[in-house]
N, C-alpha and C positions, 0 to 999 in steps of 0.2 A: 504494500500500500504506500502510495506517495505521502510524504509528510508535509510538503509545502502546500499552503492553502491556496485554493482558487475557487472562484464562483463561475459556474457555467450556466448561462441563460438557456431556457428551452422554449418550445412553442406550445401554446395551448390557446384555444378559442375563447375561453371564458375566464381565464385568470393569468397572472404572471407566474412564471415558474423559474426557480433557480436551484441548481444542484451544487451542494457544497462538497469539495474534495480536499482531503488532507486534514491536518491538525488545525484546530481553532485555538489560536494563542495570540500573543502580542503581534506576531507577524501578519495576522489577518486584519489588523486595524484599518489600513488604508482601503481595502476592498469593502469591508463592512461599513465604513463611513460613506462610501460612494453608493452603496446599494439602494438606500431610500430614494435617491434621485432617479433610479431606473424603474421605479414602480409606476405603472400606468393604469392599472385596473384596481377595483375595490376588493379583489380577492388575490392573495399571494400565497404560493406554496413553496416551501423550502424542503428540498430532498436531502436527507442526512445519510443516505445509504452508503456513501463513499467517504464519510467523515471518520477521521481517526480520533485521537484523544482531544478532549476539550478541557483546558485548564481554567483556573480562576479568572485570569485576564480574558480568556475567550468568552467566558460566561458574561463578564462585565460588558464586553464589546457587543455580544449578542443582545443583551438587555437594552443597551443604548440604541442599537439598530432597530429593534422591535418597537421600542417606545417612540422613536422618530416616525416609523412607518404608520403606527396607529394614530399619533397626534397630528402629524403634518399631512399625511396622505389619506387619512381616514380609511385605511384598508384593514381588512381582516387577514390574519396570517395563520396558515395551517402548516403543521410540521409532518413530513412524510418519512417513513422508513427509519424510525428511531430504534436504536438498539436498546435492550433492557437497561444497560448502564446509563445511556443518555436520558432515558425516560425517568429513571430515579434521580439523576442529577438535575434535570429540569424541574421536577417536582420540588426538590429541596431548595432550589435557588430562586424560584419565582418566575421562571421562564413561562410556565403554563398560565400565569396571570395575564400575559401579553399575547400569547399564541397557543392554539389548541392542537393537540395531535389529531391527525386525520384518522378516522376509524376505518 
């Protein structure tokens, strides 16, 4: 699994889609800061299927990104393909207060 973080946009008719690749840590800051500016629809889906580890700085950056998307873009965010570890981490850190896992 690659460790350098990248965000790959995808195509969907009714929502914006972004796949996260690699570790989410301090090195992800620039890309996560730019992400809200790419949101065009009121529904956004983030795919975590190719995400590696997420450290405390990564959680802080995700929370900031999600808060900006909700407040400035007025968009709903859904999280796809969460590992059991990420699900537990997101429950404990409040990520699920800003974005919901896709059923």
